N, C-alpha and C positions, 0 to 999 in steps of 0.2 A: 474425433479430437478436435479441439477449438485451434484458433491462431496462437501461437507461442508455448504451447504445452507439449510436454516431453523433452526427453535429451536428445542432443542431437539435432534439434528442429530449428530451423534458421527462422526466427522469428519475424523479420522484416520479410523475408519472401511468403510465409505463411500468411502474413497480413497481407501483403499486396495480391495474393492469391483470392483470398478473401472479399478484398474490398473490389477486387475486378471483375467477381462473379456478381455486384450488383450493378456492374456496367461503369463504372468510375474509375479514371484512370489516375494513377499517382505516381511520383518520382520518387526514386529509392531514399532522397532526403525526407520525404514527406513520410514515405513509409517506415524509416529510423525514428522521426519525431513520434507518429504514432506508437511507435514499438516501446520507447521511452516513457510516454504517457500512459500508457496500458501497463507498464511494470510499476510505476507510481503508483496509479490506482490500485493494483493488484496490493502493492505493501500497506497502501493506508486502509483496505479492506480486510486484509490479515491483524490489521493492529486492533482495527474496531471490534473485530470477532472475537478478542479475546476477554475470556469473561471471568473477571476475577473472584474466587474464592470467597465465601462471606467471611472469613477469616482474614484473608488479606486486604478485604475492603475495610475491617477494621482496626487491621494493624497500620493502614494510610492513614485512617481518620485521626488515631492518638499522634501518629509521626507528626502531622499536620498540627495539633493541638500543642503538640511540643515545640514544633520549633517557632509557632504563633507565640507560646508562652516566651521563647528564649529570645527572641526578636522585641518581646515588648517590654521585658527586662531589662534590656539592652539600652533602650531609649532613654 
């Protein structure tokens, strides 16, 4: 299991232990900051991995066209 995975795992402690294995010493505040960064990174990765279906892509395209047409008509 990697740092931060699983239910009931203290992510900061797991990450501190993982980093300590490399010989680097980190403070609790630094470990908390690393956990926050890792959480944001995982969230961003999750959003990038979402592959929209072809139909969803077409629907988005037409919504953009309709929105652009509506904005152009109001000018």
